C-alpha positions as CSV (number, residue, x, y, z in Angstrom):
1,M,213.5,188.7,-4.4
2,S,211.2,191.8,-4.7
3,L,207.7,191.7,-6.1
4,I,208.8,193.8,-9.1
5,A,211.6,191.4,-9.9
6,W,209.1,188.5,-9.7
7,I,206.8,190.3,-12.1
8,V,209.6,191.2,-14.6
9,L,210.9,187.6,-14.4
10,G,207.3,186.3,-14.9
11,L,206.7,188.5,-17.9
12,I,209.9,187.3,-19.6
13,A,209.1,183.7,-18.8
14,G,205.6,184.2,-20.1
15,W,206.9,185.5,-23.4
16,I,209.3,182.6,-23.7
17,A,206.6,180.1,-22.8
18,S,204.3,181.5,-25.4
19,R,207.0,181.0,-28.0
20,I,207.6,177.5,-26.8
21,M,203.9,176.8,-27.0
22,H,203.8,178.4,-30.5
23,G,201.8,181.5,-29.4
24,S,198.9,179.5,-28.0
25,G,196.7,180.9,-25.4
26,S,194.4,183.8,-25.1
27,G,196.6,186.4,-26.6
28,F,199.9,188.1,-25.8
29,V,198.8,189.9,-22.6
30,M,197.1,186.8,-21.1
31,N,200.3,184.8,-21.9
32,L,202.4,187.3,-20.0
33,L,200.0,187.3,-17.0
34,L,200.1,183.5,-17.0
35,G,203.9,183.8,-17.1
36,I,203.8,185.7,-13.8
37,V,201.7,183.0,-12.3
38,G,204.0,180.4,-13.8
39,A,207.1,182.0,-12.2
40,F,205.5,181.3,-8.8
41,V,204.4,177.8,-9.8
42,G,207.8,176.9,-11.2
43,G,209.5,178.0,-8.0
44,I,207.2,175.9,-5.9
45,L,207.4,172.9,-8.2
46,V,211.2,172.9,-8.2
47,S,211.4,173.4,-4.5
48,V,209.0,170.5,-3.9
49,I,211.2,168.1,-5.8
50,G,214.2,169.2,-3.8
51,G,215.8,171.7,-6.1
52,R,216.5,175.4,-5.6
53,G,213.5,177.4,-6.9
54,V,213.7,181.0,-8.0
55,T,216.8,182.4,-6.4
56,G,217.0,185.8,-7.8
57,F,217.2,187.5,-11.2
58,N,219.5,185.0,-12.9
59,L,219.5,182.3,-15.6
60,W,218.5,179.5,-13.3
61,S,215.5,181.4,-12.1
62,L,214.5,182.3,-15.6
63,I,214.6,178.6,-16.6
64,V,212.6,177.6,-13.5
65,A,210.0,180.4,-14.2
66,T,209.8,179.4,-17.9
67,I,209.1,175.8,-16.9
68,G,206.4,176.9,-14.6
69,A,204.9,179.3,-17.2
70,V,204.8,176.4,-19.8
71,V,203.0,174.2,-17.3
72,V,200.5,177.0,-16.4
73,L,200.0,177.9,-20.1
74,W,199.4,174.3,-21.1
75,A,196.9,173.8,-18.2
76,F,195.1,177.0,-19.1
77,N,194.9,176.0,-22.8
78,A,193.6,172.5,-21.9
79,L,190.9,174.0,-19.7
80,A,189.9,176.6,-22.3
81,A,189.6,173.9,-25.0
82,R,187.5,171.7,-22.7
83,R,185.1,174.6,-22.0
84,Q,184.7,175.2,-25.7
85,R,183.7,171.6,-26.3
86,H,180.9,171.8,-23.8
């Protein structure tokens, strides 16, 4: 899959993840950027557990990327909240 396809898939996954997480995060643009990172993370996580990661621009890849984006967004929000307490 090309780099541009990864970015587009990540942007879509980031948007979906921000809706799942009820718009939490550091704003719309940051959620989209975290979605791009999440697409990579989701592909790696699913591959590690024995599944097929991101396989192209299809529904399965969008699901995998969205799961990764939710994980990354959750972790980012947890770290940001922890920093604010200290």
